[in-house]
Phi, psi and omega in degrees: 000143184257160185314301185292330179287318182293306188273331180258342182050048183296137173237162181307139172058031176282166177259119186236139175242133178243109177276123188087031186295343182279354180267185183296315179295320179298319179297314178293320178300318178301310183297321178291320179296324180292338174297339179255016181055035181284153170269118189242125174255132179249139179242129178193197179271164182305325183291340181263347191297320179298314179297322180295319178297319178294330179288338177124007174297137179288323178221150175229141180234137175270111184294343178283340182249338185219130178267104183295340179282349175266359183280144177268004178283102188280146182245152172279329185211136171243123172258116187250111179266355183247317182049061184246012178227169177295141178305325181296327179292324177290315185298325183292341178263008176271145172292164174305137183068014178289164181235140173247123182240120177256131179252021175155139179198169173290157187303322180298315179292322178298316179297318178298314179296320179299319180290323183278345185308308181291326179293319179300313180296316183296313187268340183240343185077002179261164183230149174250130181236129175253130184243121172263113182289137180247131180303136176067008177290135180061025181297325177297317179296314179299316179298318179298316178296321179296315180296327178277002182062030176263354180217130180234151173272123180263118181237123177269170184123198002284161179240150177289162181303325181295330182270002182304313178301320179295316183297324179288000000 
């Protein structure tokens, strides 16, 4: 079983939202979701939206102008690379039996999500999943996708030598 299948339980043509879609995890999440013909919405800042659209996001939202958790557009899966809102706000935009997957947060939010995980499932039928990324996990699968040209590393730039500290 692969990362997105295990934690997101992706099925064909689902509706997926990636919060923090303009970063490296968001880019990989998009490409993996597209292997399942998913409709993918990416959330990030205005400066990243054009690049995200070019990468293949079906829709892009500027979180500074639009609160996707106030949206009535329900998702099957949220992959959250930012974890910057209350878990309840994420859960309310999930379809019944939808999943929210966080790949990183500050310790306070992680503790809150860990505590709410069983209650969320019990009262809403939706699930909260916390993912601790492990180095080199599924590297064979990633390598296989890369060799088949189904996964690409998206690198922005180039940057001048003076901007190197900023870029890093």
